[in-house]
N, C-alpha and C positions, 0 to 999 in steps of 0.2 A: 778584624773586629770593627763593627760600626756602632755608632751611638744608639741606634734603634735596638740593637741586640741587648745592650745593657738595660735600657728602659723596659724591654719585654721581660727580661729575667726578673727584674725587681717587681714588676706587676704580678707575675706568677707567684713570686715569693710572698707578696702582700696578700693576695687573694687565696693562696693555697689551692688553686684550681685553675686549669687552663681555660675552661669555658668562661668563667667570670672575668678572668684577665683579658681574654680576647674581646669580650663585650665592652669592657672599659677602654680598650685600645682601639676599638672599631676595626678590627681585622678578623679574619676567619680563624677558627681554632687550628685547622691543619697548617695554615701559614705560620701561626705563632709557634706551634710545635717544631716546624721545620727550622725556623730562625733560631730557636733555643738549641737544637741539635747542631746547627752550624756554629754557634758560639762555643759549644762544648768541644766540637772538633778542633776549632781554632786554638782553644786553650789546652786541648789534650787531657781533659779531665771531666768527670761527671759532676755537674753542678746541682742537679735536682734529683731527689729520691722520689720516684714515681710509683713505688711499690705499695704504698698505703692508700687509704681512702682520700687523704689530703696530700697534695704535693708539697714537699718541703725541701729546703736547701740542705745539701750535704755539708759536711765540714768544710770541704773546699769551696762550696758555694757560699757558705757563710763568710768565709775569709774574703772571697772576691766581692760579695755584696756590700760589706762594710766599706771597702775602698770605692766601690762604684757609687754608693750613696753620697759619699764625701765628694767625689769627683763631680757628680751631677749638681750638687749644691754650689760648688765653685763655678761651674759653667753657667748656672742660672745667675749667680751673682755677677759673673763677667758680662752676661747679656744685659743685665740692668745697668752695669757701669757704662757700657757702650751707649745706652739710650739715656743716661743720666745727663740732664741739662743743668749746667752750673748756674745759669741765671734764673732757674726755678720757673721758667715759663711753661714747663710741662714736666710730668713725672707722676709717680705713683708711690704711696706710702701705706704700709700695713701696720696698724697699731692695735693693741689689745690692753684691757684694763679689768680690774676686779669690779664687781657690781656696785660697791659703795662709791667708787670713784666715778662711775658712769653717771650716777644720780646727780652729782653736783659739779664735777670738774670738766668732763670732756666736752660738754656743750659750749661753755664760754671759750675754752681753749681752741676748739676746732673752728669756732666762728672767727676768732682772731686770725687763726692760720689761713683760713680760706679767704678772708678779706685781703690778707697780705699776698697770698699766692693762689689766685683763683684757677690757675692752670694745673695745679696738682690734684689728682684724684686720690681719695682715701678709702681704705677698707678698714672698718672699725669692728672689733670683736670684744664681746663681754664674756669672760670666762674665769676659771680659777687660777690662782697664782702658779700652781704646779703646771698647769696646761700652758700658761704664758711662757714659762721658762723652757718647757719642752719644745714649744713651737718656735721660740727664738733659736734654740740649738739646731733645730731641723730646718732653719731658714724659711719658715712659713710666716714669720713676722719680722718687722724691722725694729720695732720699739715696743716696750711694755710699760705700763704704769701699775705699780704694785707696792709692796711694803718691805721694809727692812727686815733683816733676819738672815738665816743661812740660805745661801743660793747654790744652785747646781754649779758644778765646775764648768768654766767657760762663760759664765754670765757676769757682765760688768754692770755695776750699779752706781748711781750718783743720787744723792738726796735732793729733794725738791722742797718739802715743807713738812711741818708737824700736823698731824691730824688728831683731833680730840673727839672722843666718844663719850656718850652720855645716855642715861635712862630717859626714855621718851614715852609719853602717854597721850591719849586724846584729851580734849578739854573737859569731857564729861567723866573721865576716869577718876576714881576716889583719890588716887595719889596726886592728882593735879591740884588738890586743895592743900597739900602739905606745905607748910611754911618753912620747915627746916629740911635737913638732909634725911634721906631714907637710907637706912643701913642695908648693906648687901644681904645680911641674914634675913631681913623681912621679905626679900624677894622669893624665898623658898615657898612662901604661901601665895605668891602672885603668879598667875599664868603668863608666860612669856611667848612672844613670837620672835624667832630668830632666823638668820640665814642657816642653810643646811651645813652640815659638818665638813663638807669638802671645800669651804671657803675660808680664806685666811682670817676674815673678820670673826667668824664663829670660833675659830681656834683661839684667837686673842681673848674673846669673851669667856670661853670655857676655862682658859688658864687663870683668868682673874677670879672666877667663882671657886675654882679648885684651891687657889691660894688663900681664899677667905673661908675655906672648908664649908662651902654652901652647895647644896644640890638643888639647882633651879628646877622649876616646874615648866618644862617646855611643852606648851600646848600646840604650837604651830611652827613648822619648819618650812621655809620657802627658799627658792633660788633666785629671788628677785626682790630688790629694794622697793620698787614701786608696789609690789604686792604687800609688803610689810607696812608701808605707809597707808595704804588703803584699809588694811585691817585695823591698824592701831588708831587711826584718826576717828574712828567710830566710838571709841571710848571703853571698850570691854577688855582690852588686853594691852600689855606694855611691851616695849622692845628696847633695843639699844641701837643708836644711830650716830653717825658723825654729826657734830654740832652744826656744820654747814647745811646739812639736809634739814635738820630741825628748824633752823632760822628761816629757811625758804618756804616753810609751810605754816601759815598762821593758826591752823587748827591742830598743830602739834604742840605739846607742852613739855619743856625740859624739866626734869626732876633731879635735884641735887642728890648724888649718891655718895655714900661713905662706906669703905674707902673708894675714892674715884678710880675709874678705869684708867689704866696706864695709857699715856699717849703713844703714838707710833709714827714713824717716819715714812712718808710717801716717797718712792724712789722711781727713777727712770731706769729701766733695765734694757740691756742690749747684748747681743752675742759679741764676745770680745774679739774674736778673730774674723768677724764678718766685714764685708764691704759695707760702708755706711754712705748712702747716697746723700746728695745735696739736700733732698727733701727731708731725710731723717735728721741731718745735722740742723736744719732750720727749725724743725719741730722741737727738738731737744733744747736748742737755744731759746726759743720762745717760751717753753715750759719753765726753764730755769729763771728767765728774766721777768716773766709777766704773770705767772700763776699766782693768783691771790684768792684762795678758797674762801667761800662764804661772802 
């Protein structure tokens, strides 16, 4: 058995098709089929069911693939460990965060990190919290920035700071003239622009409305904080944003809300059993020591 055999099998399993897998691997389909047959002969078992329109793993193939994926993740981690330079003169770091954190946290933090370690290259991804945890477990990420709560098995978390959320409008919005608090019940008559439902921030907001027994009027859903800011700053609609974002935009106006939205804890996430590079350790330490949101 050779390593390429394992990679070939997993590619066919992922695509469910020899042709697409061969294109991804940049080899011919006959070569791919021959290599898979060779692996099956080596193991003495059929790994793929080729009888249907889509190729799928047999029960034996599923059992083998689970261990193969784990082995490849460990091999990739081993390769990174070999190339990991302890003095941080070079290296690579893969990080991801939820959209609200991208808007105010990642810029200053990455600037400080790059100033301290200019030889480290970074891949930065903005995505949902569920995807962050899945990518950490699959070793597609080194670190994630997200929120406290229940986490997938195998995810380690450490708190960074408390985030505050509030009702936000543009300076020409009628609520901007309010001198006191606006009750959550009044928002039932106010059109709102919020992040889409697959984001942790939206789940947090929805839970607050539900606890207050209010059905909000959701006029706009977006998967981008910058889109929300651009819509709201023009004054016709309200939203909910972290206070740090509101303070950074002079044309946004914070409105006191009663009851207030609960605070939440921003956390650093990582895969517990993963190899953690010097670059990842340095970033985590800098986040814990230096992050001052807002």
